[in-house]
C-alpha positions, 0 to 999 in steps of 0.5 A, a space after each residue: 408515541 410521546 412521553 406522558 404529560 406532553 400534550 402538545 404532540 396530540 393537541 389538535 387531535 384532542 381538540 378534533 375528537 372533543 368537537 366531534 363528540 360534542 357536536 356529533 355523538 352526544 346529540 344522539 341517544 344510546 339506542 340510536 347508535 350501532 356500528 353502521 349508523 355510527 360510521 355514517 354519522 361520523 363520515 357525514 360529520 367529517 364532510 361537514 367539518 371539512 367543507 361546510 362548518 365555518 371556523 370562528 377565526 376566519 368566518 369561512 369553511 376550511 374548504 373556502 380557505 384552501 380554495 383561496 390559496 390555490 392559484 387557478 
């Protein structure tokens, strides 16, 4: 674990969890969320985040970027 105040160690994780809360969790009402529902919502969003959602910098999804780098 990092020392207090070293935010560079977990910046990517903080960014991802902030994005997942803003784009996924906050779009539902509290009464709609239970454990099994949250599990499916988050797993569906992670699939969307990794394969469909375009990155602003590249205008492509992370999956498309990875496939460009893999030689066939």
